[in-house]
N, C-alpha and C positions, 0 to 999 in steps of 0.2 A: 422451629418455625413458629412465629407469633402472628396470629391473625386477630385483629380487633374489629368486630362488626358493630356498626351503629345503625339501629333501626330508624333513626331520625335523619340519616344521610340521604342526599338526593340520588346517590348511586344505588342500583340494585345490589342485593347481597352477593350474587356471583361476581359482579364487577368489583366489589370491594375486596373479595378474596383474590381475584386475578391481579388487581392493581398492587396489593400488598405483596403478593408473591413475586411479581415482576420487580418491584423495588428491592426485595430481599435477594433476588437472583443477581440483579445488576450491581448491587453494592457488596456482593460477596458473602452476605450472611447465609445464603444457601449456596454452597459451593457446587461446582459441576460434579455430576455423578451421584449426588446425595439422594438417597431414597426418600420419597415423600410419603406422607401418610396415605393410606388407601382412601378412596372416595368415600366409602362407608365410614371409615374411622374418623376422617375429618368432619363428616356430617354429624356424627355422634358427638365428637368433641365440641363442635360449635353449636350443637343443638339446632340444626337446620336440616332441610330436606336433602336427601341423596341427589335428587335431580339438580339442585342448586350447585352442589360441589362438582357434580359431573359436568355441568355446563362450564364452570370455571376451568376445570382441567382440560376439557376439550378445546376451549379457546386458547389456553396456554400452549397446548400441543400444536394447534394449527398455526400459532404465531412463532413456534420454534423455541419456546422457553423450556418445555419439558418433553421427555420422550416416554412413551408407555410401551412396556414389554409385556405381551399377554402372559398371564400366569406368574409374573414376577413383580409387577407394579409400575409406578411412575417414578421417574428420576429427573433431576435437573439436567438439562441438555448440556452436552459438551461443545455446543456450537460457540463460536467466537462471541464473547460478551460485547466487544466493541461493535460488531456488526448488528447485534440485537439492539444495543443502545442507539445506534444510528437509525435503525428502522423505527424505533420509538420516537426519536426526535423528528424524523421526517413526517410521521403521523401527526405529531403536535403541530408542525409547521403547516401541514395540509389543512388541519382543522382551524388553525389561526387565520389562514388565508380565507377560508369560507366565512369566518366570523367578520373579518374586515370587509369582505364583499357585502355581507348582510348589513353591516353598519352603514356602508356607503348608500345602500338602497334607501335608508331612512335618514339620510343626511347627517349622520353622526360624524363629527369632526375628528381628525386624527388626535388633536389635543384631548378630547373627551375620551377617546379610546385609550390613549396612553395613561390618562388619569385613572381610569378604571383598572387597567392592568397594574399600575403601581399600588393602587388601593388593595387589590387582591393579593399582591406580593407582600403586602404589609409595609410598604415604603411610603405610605401617604399619611 
């Protein structure tokens, strides 16, 4: 498992860990059933607070990406990856809808919104 943290990123550290782990789970780099580093072990490896890694693991578990077995550790969930991917895509769509609604409040045109999306996708 490779986690790269950026102190200059807009995302909090726990969110960076969570996002990178989700990506690695969904693309198969972390196969189902794989044992994950302990919360303390990951915190030590990344040189961050145990509280930070604990929050990332808790959110991953709440969202169905990992399972924690008391006394044994945390493992990549054996839940259907397609279902997890669909849930993530739905969350993105929900956030995008809110962003569009917010843009409309301030009279942002659809062309301007599309231009910004293309810019952030690197297509502009």
